[in-house]
mmCIF file of the N, C-alpha and C atoms, coordinates in Angstrom:
data_MODEL
# 
_entry.id   MODEL 
# 
loop_
_atom_site.group_PDB 
_atom_site.id 
_atom_site.type_symbol 
_atom_site.label_atom_id 
_atom_site.label_alt_id 
_atom_site.label_comp_id 
_atom_site.label_asym_id 
_atom_site.label_entity_id 
_atom_site.label_seq_id 
_atom_site.pdbx_PDB_ins_code 
_atom_site.Cartn_x 
_atom_site.Cartn_y 
_atom_site.Cartn_z 
_atom_site.occupancy 
_atom_site.B_iso_or_equiv 
_atom_site.pdbx_formal_charge 
_atom_site.auth_seq_id 
_atom_site.auth_comp_id 
_atom_site.auth_asym_id 
_atom_site.auth_atom_id 
_atom_site.pdbx_PDB_model_num 
ATOM 1   N N  . MET A 1 1  ? 25.379  9.967   -2.479 1.00 0.00 ? 1  MET A N  1 
ATOM 2   C CA . MET A 1 1  ? 24.737  10.920  -1.605 1.00 0.00 ? 1  MET A CA 1 
ATOM 3   C C  . MET A 1 1  ? 23.216  10.851  -1.726 1.00 0.00 ? 1  MET A C  1 
ATOM 4   N N  . GLU A 1 2  ? 22.726  10.631  -2.933 1.00 0.00 ? 2  GLU A N  1 
ATOM 5   C CA . GLU A 1 2  ? 21.285  10.602  -3.133 1.00 0.00 ? 2  GLU A CA 1 
ATOM 6   C C  . GLU A 1 2  ? 20.683  9.227   -2.903 1.00 0.00 ? 2  GLU A C  1 
ATOM 7   N N  . SER A 1 3  ? 21.496  8.210   -2.692 1.00 0.00 ? 3  SER A N  1 
ATOM 8   C CA . SER A 1 3  ? 20.950  6.867   -2.532 1.00 0.00 ? 3  SER A CA 1 
ATOM 9   C C  . SER A 1 3  ? 20.281  6.688   -1.167 1.00 0.00 ? 3  SER A C  1 
ATOM 10  N N  . GLY A 1 4  ? 20.727  7.430   -0.151 1.00 0.00 ? 4  GLY A N  1 
ATOM 11  C CA . GLY A 1 4  ? 20.115  7.324   1.176  1.00 0.00 ? 4  GLY A CA 1 
ATOM 12  C C  . GLY A 1 4  ? 18.646  7.703   1.181  1.00 0.00 ? 4  GLY A C  1 
ATOM 13  N N  . PRO A 1 5  ? 18.284  8.890   0.668  1.00 0.00 ? 5  PRO A N  1 
ATOM 14  C CA . PRO A 1 5  ? 16.863  9.247   0.612  1.00 0.00 ? 5  PRO A CA 1 
ATOM 15  C C  . PRO A 1 5  ? 16.040  8.327   -0.285 1.00 0.00 ? 5  PRO A C  1 
ATOM 16  N N  . ALA A 1 6  ? 16.636  7.837   -1.370 1.00 0.00 ? 6  ALA A N  1 
ATOM 17  C CA . ALA A 1 6  ? 15.896  6.936   -2.255 1.00 0.00 ? 6  ALA A CA 1 
ATOM 18  C C  . ALA A 1 6  ? 15.600  5.617   -1.557 1.00 0.00 ? 6  ALA A C  1 
ATOM 19  N N  . ILE A 1 7  ? 16.569  5.109   -0.809 1.00 0.00 ? 7  ILE A N  1 
ATOM 20  C CA . ILE A 1 7  ? 16.345  3.861   -0.071 1.00 0.00 ? 7  ILE A CA 1 
ATOM 21  C C  . ILE A 1 7  ? 15.296  4.069   1.010  1.00 0.00 ? 7  ILE A C  1 
ATOM 22  N N  . PHE A 1 8  ? 15.387  5.173   1.744  1.00 0.00 ? 8  PHE A N  1 
ATOM 23  C CA . PHE A 1 8  ? 14.419  5.453   2.802  1.00 0.00 ? 8  PHE A CA 1 
ATOM 24  C C  . PHE A 1 8  ? 13.012  5.593   2.234  1.00 0.00 ? 8  PHE A C  1 
ATOM 25  N N  . ALA A 1 9  ? 12.867  6.384   1.168  1.00 0.00 ? 9  ALA A N  1 
ATOM 26  C CA . ALA A 1 9  ? 11.541  6.581   0.568  1.00 0.00 ? 9  ALA A CA 1 
ATOM 27  C C  . ALA A 1 9  ? 10.999  5.270   0.011  1.00 0.00 ? 9  ALA A C  1 
ATOM 28  N N  . GLY A 1 10 ? 11.861  4.486   -0.622 1.00 0.00 ? 10 GLY A N  1 
ATOM 29  C CA . GLY A 1 10 ? 11.419  3.209   -1.173 1.00 0.00 ? 10 GLY A CA 1 
ATOM 30  C C  . GLY A 1 10 ? 10.940  2.262   -0.097 1.00 0.00 ? 10 GLY A C  1 
ATOM 31  N N  . LEU A 1 11 ? 11.678  2.203   1.011  1.00 0.00 ? 11 LEU A N  1 
ATOM 32  C CA . LEU A 1 11 ? 11.267  1.324   2.106  1.00 0.00 ? 11 LEU A CA 1 
ATOM 33  C C  . LEU A 1 11 ? 9.969   1.795   2.751  1.00 0.00 ? 11 LEU A C  1 
ATOM 34  N N  . VAL A 1 12 ? 9.811   3.103   2.902  1.00 0.00 ? 12 VAL A N  1 
ATOM 35  C CA . VAL A 1 12 ? 8.567   3.628   3.494  1.00 0.00 ? 12 VAL A CA 1 
ATOM 36  C C  . VAL A 1 12 ? 7.375   3.307   2.598  1.00 0.00 ? 12 VAL A C  1 
ATOM 37  N N  . PHE A 1 13 ? 7.528   3.539   1.299  1.00 0.00 ? 13 PHE A N  1 
ATOM 38  C CA . PHE A 1 13 ? 6.436   3.222   0.367  1.00 0.00 ? 13 PHE A CA 1 
ATOM 39  C C  . PHE A 1 13 ? 6.114   1.732   0.386  1.00 0.00 ? 13 PHE A C  1 
ATOM 40  N N  . CYS A 1 14 ? 7.141   0.892   0.373  1.00 0.00 ? 14 CYS A N  1 
ATOM 41  C CA . CYS A 1 14 ? 6.908   -0.554  0.370  1.00 0.00 ? 14 CYS A CA 1 
ATOM 42  C C  . CYS A 1 14 ? 6.265   -1.038  1.666  1.00 0.00 ? 14 CYS A C  1 
ATOM 43  N N  . LEU A 1 15 ? 6.715   -0.527  2.799  1.00 0.00 ? 15 LEU A N  1 
ATOM 44  C CA . LEU A 1 15 ? 6.113   -0.924  4.075  1.00 0.00 ? 15 LEU A CA 1 
ATOM 45  C C  . LEU A 1 15 ? 4.660   -0.483  4.170  1.00 0.00 ? 15 LEU A C  1 
ATOM 46  N N  . PHE A 1 16 ? 4.382   0.757   3.745  1.00 0.00 ? 16 PHE A N  1 
ATOM 47  C CA . PHE A 1 16 ? 3.000   1.244   3.784  1.00 0.00 ? 16 PHE A CA 1 
ATOM 48  C C  . PHE A 1 16 ? 2.120   0.435   2.838  1.00 0.00 ? 16 PHE A C  1 
ATOM 49  N N  . GLY A 1 17 ? 2.585   0.221   1.613  1.00 0.00 ? 17 GLY A N  1 
ATOM 50  C CA . GLY A 1 17 ? 1.790   -0.528  0.639  1.00 0.00 ? 17 GLY A CA 1 
ATOM 51  C C  . GLY A 1 17 ? 1.555   -1.961  1.066  1.00 0.00 ? 17 GLY A C  1 
ATOM 52  N N  . GLY A 1 18 ? 2.597   -2.604  1.594  1.00 0.00 ? 18 GLY A N  1 
ATOM 53  C CA . GLY A 1 18 ? 2.438   -3.980  2.061  1.00 0.00 ? 18 GLY A CA 1 
ATOM 54  C C  . GLY A 1 18 ? 1.514   -4.085  3.258  1.00 0.00 ? 18 GLY A C  1 
ATOM 55  N N  . GLY A 1 19 ? 1.649   -3.154  4.193  1.00 0.00 ? 19 GLY A N  1 
ATOM 56  C CA . GLY A 1 19 ? 0.771   -3.153  5.367  1.00 0.00 ? 19 GLY A CA 1 
ATOM 57  C C  . GLY A 1 19 ? -0.684  -2.899  4.996  1.00 0.00 ? 19 GLY A C  1 
ATOM 58  N N  . LEU A 1 20 ? -0.901  -1.934  4.110  1.00 0.00 ? 20 LEU A N  1 
ATOM 59  C CA . LEU A 1 20 ? -2.266  -1.632  3.680  1.00 0.00 ? 20 LEU A CA 1 
ATOM 60  C C  . LEU A 1 20 ? -2.877  -2.796  2.914  1.00 0.00 ? 20 LEU A C  1 
ATOM 61  N N  . LEU A 1 21 ? -2.083  -3.448  2.084  1.00 0.00 ? 21 LEU A N  1 
ATOM 62  C CA . LEU A 1 21 ? -2.589  -4.590  1.334  1.00 0.00 ? 21 LEU A CA 1 
ATOM 63  C C  . LEU A 1 21 ? -2.920  -5.757  2.259  1.00 0.00 ? 21 LEU A C  1 
ATOM 64  N N  . ALA A 1 22 ? -2.066  -6.015  3.243  1.00 0.00 ? 22 ALA A N  1 
ATOM 65  C CA . ALA A 1 22 ? -2.338  -7.097  4.197  1.00 0.00 ? 22 ALA A CA 1 
ATOM 66  C C  . ALA A 1 22 ? -3.587  -6.789  5.020  1.00 0.00 ? 22 ALA A C  1 
ATOM 67  N N  . TRP A 1 23 ? -3.735  -5.531  5.441  1.00 0.00 ? 23 TRP A N  1 
ATOM 68  C CA . TRP A 1 23 ? -4.904  -5.134  6.221  1.00 0.00 ? 23 TRP A CA 1 
ATOM 69  C C  . TRP A 1 23 ? -6.183  -5.256  5.394  1.00 0.00 ? 23 TRP A C  1 
ATOM 70  N N  . THR A 1 24 ? -6.107  -4.877  4.131  1.00 0.00 ? 24 THR A N  1 
ATOM 71  C CA . THR A 1 24 ? -7.275  -4.955  3.256  1.00 0.00 ? 24 THR A CA 1 
ATOM 72  C C  . THR A 1 24 ? -7.672  -6.411  3.005  1.00 0.00 ? 24 THR A C  1 
ATOM 73  N N  . VAL A 1 25 ? -6.702  -7.255  2.715  1.00 0.00 ? 25 VAL A N  1 
ATOM 74  C CA . VAL A 1 25 ? -6.995  -8.677  2.463  1.00 0.00 ? 25 VAL A CA 1 
ATOM 75  C C  . VAL A 1 25 ? -7.581  -9.327  3.708  1.00 0.00 ? 25 VAL A C  1 
ATOM 76  N N  . THR A 1 26 ? -7.016  -9.016  4.877  1.00 0.00 ? 26 THR A N  1 
ATOM 77  C CA . THR A 1 26 ? -7.528  -9.583  6.126  1.00 0.00 ? 26 THR A CA 1 
ATOM 78  C C  . THR A 1 26 ? -8.965  -9.137  6.388  1.00 0.00 ? 26 THR A C  1 
ATOM 79  N N  . GLY A 1 27 ? -9.245  -7.872  6.162  1.00 0.00 ? 27 GLY A N  1 
ATOM 80  C CA . GLY A 1 27 ? -10.599 -7.364  6.363  1.00 0.00 ? 27 GLY A CA 1 
ATOM 81  C C  . GLY A 1 27 ? -11.606 -7.976  5.419  1.00 0.00 ? 27 GLY A C  1 
ATOM 82  N N  . VAL A 1 28 ? -11.213 -8.139  4.169  1.00 0.00 ? 28 VAL A N  1 
ATOM 83  C CA . VAL A 1 28 ? -12.127 -8.713  3.170  1.00 0.00 ? 28 VAL A CA 1 
ATOM 84  C C  . VAL A 1 28 ? -12.389 -10.184 3.475  1.00 0.00 ? 28 VAL A C  1 
ATOM 85  N N  . ARG A 1 29 ? -11.340 -10.914 3.852  1.00 0.00 ? 29 ARG A N  1 
ATOM 86  C CA . ARG A 1 29 ? -11.519 -12.348 4.158  1.00 0.00 ? 29 ARG A CA 1 
ATOM 87  C C  . ARG A 1 29 ? -12.422 -12.566 5.362  1.00 0.00 ? 29 ARG A C  1 
ATOM 88  N N  . ARG A 1 30 ? -12.358 -11.680 6.326  1.00 0.00 ? 30 ARG A N  1 
ATOM 89  C CA . ARG A 1 30 ? -13.201 -11.813 7.522  1.00 0.00 ? 30 ARG A CA 1 
ATOM 90  C C  . ARG A 1 30 ? -14.594 -11.242 7.319  1.00 0.00 ? 30 ARG A C  1 
ATOM 91  N N  . GLY A 1 31 ? -14.830 -10.610 6.195  1.00 0.00 ? 31 GLY A N  1 
ATOM 92  C CA . GLY A 1 31 ? -16.143 -10.041 5.909  1.00 0.00 ? 31 GLY A CA 1 
ATOM 93  C C  . GLY A 1 31 ? -16.390 -8.716  6.607  1.00 0.00 ? 31 GLY A C  1 
ATOM 94  N N  . ARG A 1 32 ? -15.338 -8.084  7.077  1.00 0.00 ? 32 ARG A N  1 
ATOM 95  C CA . ARG A 1 32 ? -15.460 -6.788  7.742  1.00 0.00 ? 32 ARG A CA 1 
ATOM 96  C C  . ARG A 1 32 ? -15.258 -5.671  6.721  1.00 0.00 ? 32 ARG A C  1 
ATOM 97  N N  . PRO A 1 33 ? -15.876 -4.524  6.951  1.00 0.00 ? 33 PRO A N  1 
ATOM 98  C CA . PRO A 1 33 ? -15.675 -3.413  6.021  1.00 0.00 ? 33 PRO A CA 1 
ATOM 99  C C  . PRO A 1 33 ? -14.249 -2.857  6.142  1.00 0.00 ? 33 PRO A C  1 
ATOM 100 N N  . VAL A 1 34 ? -13.710 -2.466  5.033  1.00 0.00 ? 34 VAL A N  1 
ATOM 101 C CA . VAL A 1 34 ? -12.358 -1.898  5.028  1.00 0.00 ? 34 VAL A CA 1 
ATOM 102 C C  . VAL A 1 34 ? -12.398 -0.467  5.540  1.00 0.00 ? 34 VAL A C  1 
ATOM 103 N N  . ALA A 1 35 ? -13.443 0.271   5.186  1.00 0.00 ? 35 ALA A N  1 
ATOM 104 C CA . ALA A 1 35 ? -13.641 1.633   5.672  1.00 0.00 ? 35 ALA A CA 1 
ATOM 105 C C  . ALA A 1 35 ? -15.066 1.756   6.180  1.00 0.00 ? 35 ALA A C  1 
ATOM 106 N N  . GLN A 1 36 ? -15.230 2.468   7.245  1.00 0.00 ? 36 GLN A N  1 
ATOM 107 C CA . GLN A 1 36 ? -16.544 2.592   7.865  1.00 0.00 ? 36 GLN A CA 1 
ATOM 108 C C  . GLN A 1 36 ? -17.417 3.579   7.098  1.00 0.00 ? 36 GLN A C  1 
ATOM 109 N N  . GLY A 1 37 ? -18.643 3.200   6.832  1.00 0.00 ? 37 GLY A N  1 
ATOM 110 C CA . GLY A 1 37 ? -19.604 4.081   6.184  1.00 0.00 ? 37 GLY A CA 1 
ATOM 111 C C  . GLY A 1 37 ? -19.468 4.150   4.669  1.00 0.00 ? 37 GLY A C  1 
ATOM 112 N N  . VAL A 1 38 ? -18.696 3.240   4.083  1.00 0.00 ? 38 VAL A N  1 
ATOM 113 C CA . VAL A 1 38 ? -18.480 3.239   2.636  1.00 0.00 ? 38 VAL A CA 1 
ATOM 114 C C  . VAL A 1 38 ? -18.830 1.850   2.119  1.00 0.00 ? 38 VAL A C  1 
ATOM 115 N N  . SER A 1 39 ? -19.173 1.781   0.856  1.00 0.00 ? 39 SER A N  1 
ATOM 116 C CA . SER A 1 39 ? -19.472 0.497   0.237  1.00 0.00 ? 39 SER A CA 1 
ATOM 117 C C  . SER A 1 39 ? -18.267 -0.434  0.394  1.00 0.00 ? 39 SER A C  1 
ATOM 118 N N  . PRO A 1 40 ? -18.497 -1.691  0.817  1.00 0.00 ? 40 PRO A N  1 
ATOM 119 C CA . PRO A 1 40 ? -17.378 -2.621  0.998  1.00 0.00 ? 40 PRO A CA 1 
ATOM 120 C C  . PRO A 1 40 ? -16.573 -2.867  -0.279 1.00 0.00 ? 40 PRO A C  1 
ATOM 121 N N  . VAL A 1 41 ? -17.254 -2.935  -1.402 1.00 0.00 ? 41 VAL A N  1 
ATOM 122 C CA . VAL A 1 41 ? -16.554 -3.183  -2.663 1.00 0.00 ? 41 VAL A CA 1 
ATOM 123 C C  . VAL A 1 41 ? -15.707 -1.968  -3.052 1.00 0.00 ? 41 VAL A C  1 
ATOM 124 N N  . ALA A 1 42 ? -16.284 -0.788  -2.918 1.00 0.00 ? 42 ALA A N  1 
ATOM 125 C CA . ALA A 1 42 ? -15.549 0.431   -3.282 1.00 0.00 ? 42 ALA A CA 1 
ATOM 126 C C  . ALA A 1 42 ? -14.357 0.653   -2.362 1.00 0.00 ? 42 ALA A C  1 
ATOM 127 N N  . SER A 1 43 ? -14.552 0.449   -1.066 1.00 0.00 ? 43 SER A N  1 
ATOM 128 C CA . SER A 1 43 ? -13.449 0.695   -0.126 1.00 0.00 ? 43 SER A CA 1 
ATOM 129 C C  . SER A 1 43 ? -12.321 -0.314  -0.316 1.00 0.00 ? 43 SER A C  1 
ATOM 130 N N  . ALA A 1 44 ? -12.663 -1.569  -0.575 1.00 0.00 ? 44 ALA A N  1 
ATOM 131 C CA . ALA A 1 44 ? -11.633 -2.577  -0.816 1.00 0.00 ? 44 ALA A CA 1 
ATOM 132 C C  . ALA A 1 44 ? -10.898 -2.291  -2.128 1.00 0.00 ? 44 ALA A C  1 
ATOM 133 N N  . GLY A 1 45 ? -11.622 -1.852  -3.125 1.00 0.00 ? 45 GLY A N  1 
ATOM 134 C CA . GLY A 1 45 ? -10.996 -1.525  -4.405 1.00 0.00 ? 45 GLY A CA 1 
ATOM 135 C C  . GLY A 1 45 ? -10.053 -0.338  -4.310 1.00 0.00 ? 45 GLY A C  1 
ATOM 136 N N  . VAL A 1 46 ? -10.484 0.698   -3.637 1.00 0.00 ? 46 VAL A N  1 
ATOM 137 C CA . VAL A 1 46 ? -9.637  1.890   -3.492 1.00 0.00 ? 46 VAL A CA 1 
ATOM 138 C C  . VAL A 1 46 ? -8.417  1.584   -2.627 1.00 0.00 ? 46 VAL A C  1 
ATOM 139 N N  . ALA A 1 47 ? -8.615  0.855   -1.540 1.00 0.00 ? 47 ALA A N  1 
ATOM 140 C CA . ALA A 1 47 ? -7.487  0.504   -0.673 1.00 0.00 ? 47 ALA A CA 1 
ATOM 141 C C  . ALA A 1 47 ? -6.491  -0.386  -1.407 1.00 0.00 ? 47 ALA A C  1 
ATOM 142 N N  . SER A 1 48 ? -6.979  -1.311  -2.207 1.00 0.00 ? 48 SER A N  1 
ATOM 143 C CA . SER A 1 48 ? -6.085  -2.173  -2.987 1.00 0.00 ? 48 SER A CA 1 
ATOM 144 C C  . SER A 1 48 ? -5.319  -1.371  -4.033 1.00 0.00 ? 48 SER A C  1 
ATOM 145 N N  . LEU A 1 49 ? -5.993  -0.449  -4.692 1.00 0.00 ? 49 LEU A N  1 
ATOM 146 C CA . LEU A 1 49 ? -5.349  0.387   -5.693 1.00 0.00 ? 49 LEU A CA 1 
ATOM 147 C C  . LEU A 1 49 ? -4.262  1.259   -5.068 1.00 0.00 ? 49 LEU A C  1 
ATOM 148 N N  . VAL A 1 50 ? -4.569  1.880   -3.939 1.00 0.00 ? 50 VAL A N  1 
ATOM 149 C CA . VAL A 1 50 ? -3.584  2.721   -3.259 1.00 0.00 ? 50 VAL A CA 1 
ATOM 150 C C  . VAL A 1 50 ? -2.392  1.901   -2.790 1.00 0.00 ? 50 VAL A C  1 
ATOM 151 N N  . SER A 1 51 ? -2.646  0.711   -2.278 1.00 0.00 ? 51 SER A N  1 
ATOM 152 C CA . SER A 1 51 ? -1.531  -0.114  -1.814 1.00 0.00 ? 51 SER A CA 1 
ATOM 153 C C  . SER A 1 51 ? -0.655  -0.573  -2.984 1.00 0.00 ? 51 SER A C  1 
ATOM 154 N N  . LEU A 1 52 ? -1.251  -0.923  -4.099 1.00 0.00 ? 52 LEU A N  1 
ATOM 155 C CA . LEU A 1 52 ? -0.458  -1.324  -5.263 1.00 0.00 ? 52 LEU A CA 1 
ATOM 156 C C  . LEU A 1 52 ? 0.342   -0.162  -5.841 1.00 0.00 ? 52 LEU A C  1 
ATOM 157 N N  . ILE A 1 53 ? -0.247  1.024   -5.867 1.00 0.00 ? 53 ILE A N  1 
ATOM 158 C CA . ILE A 1 53 ? 0.486   2.210   -6.327 1.00 0.00 ? 53 ILE A CA 1 
ATOM 159 C C  . ILE A 1 53 ? 1.651   2.493   -5.390 1.00 0.00 ? 53 ILE A C  1 
ATOM 160 N N  . SER A 1 54 ? 1.431   2.366   -4.103 1.00 0.00 ? 54 SER A N  1 
ATOM 161 C CA . SER A 1 54 ? 2.503   2.587   -3.137 1.00 0.00 ? 54 SER A CA 1 
ATOM 162 C C  . SER A 1 54 ? 3.621   1.566   -3.302 1.00 0.00 ? 54 SER A C  1 
ATOM 163 N N  . LEU A 1 55 ? 3.279   0.316   -3.524 1.00 0.00 ? 55 LEU A N  1 
ATOM 164 C CA . LEU A 1 55 ? 4.295   -0.710  -3.752 1.00 0.00 ? 55 LEU A CA 1 
ATOM 165 C C  . LEU A 1 55 ? 5.094   -0.447  -5.030 1.00 0.00 ? 55 LEU A C  1 
ATOM 166 N N  . VAL A 1 56 ? 4.411   -0.030  -6.077 1.00 0.00 ? 56 VAL A N  1 
ATOM 167 C CA . VAL A 1 56 ? 5.100   0.283   -7.330 1.00 0.00 ? 56 VAL A CA 1 
ATOM 168 C C  . VAL A 1 56 ? 6.035   1.480   -7.144 1.00 0.00 ? 56 VAL A C  1 
ATOM 169 N N  . LEU A 1 57 ? 5.579   2.501   -6.445 1.00 0.00 ? 57 LEU A N  1 
ATOM 170 C CA . LEU A 1 57 ? 6.442   3.656   -6.166 1.00 0.00 ? 57 LEU A CA 1 
ATOM 171 C C  . LEU A 1 57 ? 7.648   3.256   -5.324 1.00 0.00 ? 57 LEU A C  1 
ATOM 172 N N  . GLY A 1 58 ? 7.444   2.383   -4.364 1.00 0.00 ? 58 GLY A N  1 
ATOM 173 C CA . GLY A 1 58 ? 8.547   1.917   -3.532 1.00 0.00 ? 58 GLY A CA 1 
ATOM 174 C C  . GLY A 1 58 ? 9.583   1.156   -4.336 1.00 0.00 ? 58 GLY A C  1 
ATOM 175 N N  . VAL A 1 59 ? 9.127   0.285   -5.200 1.00 0.00 ? 59 VAL A N  1 
ATOM 176 C CA . VAL A 1 59 ? 10.063  -0.465  -6.053 1.00 0.00 ? 59 VAL A CA 1 
ATOM 177 C C  . VAL A 1 59 ? 10.781  0.485   -6.999 1.00 0.00 ? 59 VAL A C  1 
ATOM 178 N N  . TRP A 1 60 ? 10.059  1.455   -7.532 1.00 0.00 ? 60 TRP A N  1 
ATOM 179 C CA . TRP A 1 60 ? 10.682  2.435   -8.423 1.00 0.00 ? 60 TRP A CA 1 
ATOM 180 C C  . TRP A 1 60 ? 11.759  3.226   -7.687 1.00 0.00 ? 60 TRP A C  1 
ATOM 181 N N  . CYS A 1 61 ? 11.473  3.659   -6.462 1.00 0.00 ? 61 CYS A N  1 
ATOM 182 C CA . CYS A 1 61 ? 12.465  4.394   -5.680 1.00 0.00 ? 61 CYS A CA 1 
ATOM 183 C C  . CYS A 1 61 ? 13.683  3.520   -5.387 1.00 0.00 ? 61 CYS A C  1 
ATOM 184 N N  . LEU A 1 62 ? 13.467  2.268   -5.095 1.00 0.00 ? 62 LEU A N  1 
ATOM 185 C CA . LEU A 1 62 ? 14.587  1.377   -4.782 1.00 0.00 ? 62 LEU A CA 1 
ATOM 186 C C  . LEU A 1 62 ? 15.441  1.064   -6.010 1.00 0.00 ? 62 LEU A C  1 
ATOM 187 N N  . THR A 1 63 ? 14.888  1.191   -7.194 1.00 0.00 ? 63 THR A N  1 
ATOM 188 C CA . THR A 1 63 ? 15.683  0.948   -8.396 1.00 0.00 ? 63 THR A CA 1 
ATOM 189 C C  . THR A 1 63 ? 16.390  2.210   -8.888 1.00 0.00 ? 63 THR A C  1 
ATOM 190 N N  . ARG A 1 64 ? 16.151  3.351   -8.266 1.00 0.00 ? 64 ARG A N  1 
ATOM 191 C CA . ARG A 1 64 ? 16.744  4.605   -8.719 1.00 0.00 ? 64 ARG A CA 1 
ATOM 192 C C  . ARG A 1 64 ? 18.152  4.837   -8.186 1.00 0.00 ? 64 ARG A C  1 
ATOM 193 N N  . PHE A 1 65 ? 18.613  4.093   -7.211 1.00 0.00 ? 65 PHE A N  1 
ATOM 194 C CA . PHE A 1 65 ? 19.948  4.380   -6.664 1.00 0.00 ? 65 PHE A CA 1 
ATOM 195 C C  . PHE A 1 65 ? 20.974  3.585   -7.286 1.00 0.00 ? 65 PHE A C  1 
# 
C-alpha cells in the first residue's frame, strides 16, 4: 500500500534532479548564467547542489519500498 507513494515521490525527485542537473550543465557549457542577476559560480553551485540532493532523495525513496 505504501509502495505507490514512495515510487511516485522517488520518480518526481529523480526527474526534477536530473532535469535541473541537465539544465545547469547545458547553461554552464554555453557560458550562459544559470540564474539571472546572480554570480554565475554561485548559481551553478547552488543549482548543482539542489539537483544532487534531489537525486539522492529520489534514490532513497525508491529504495524504501
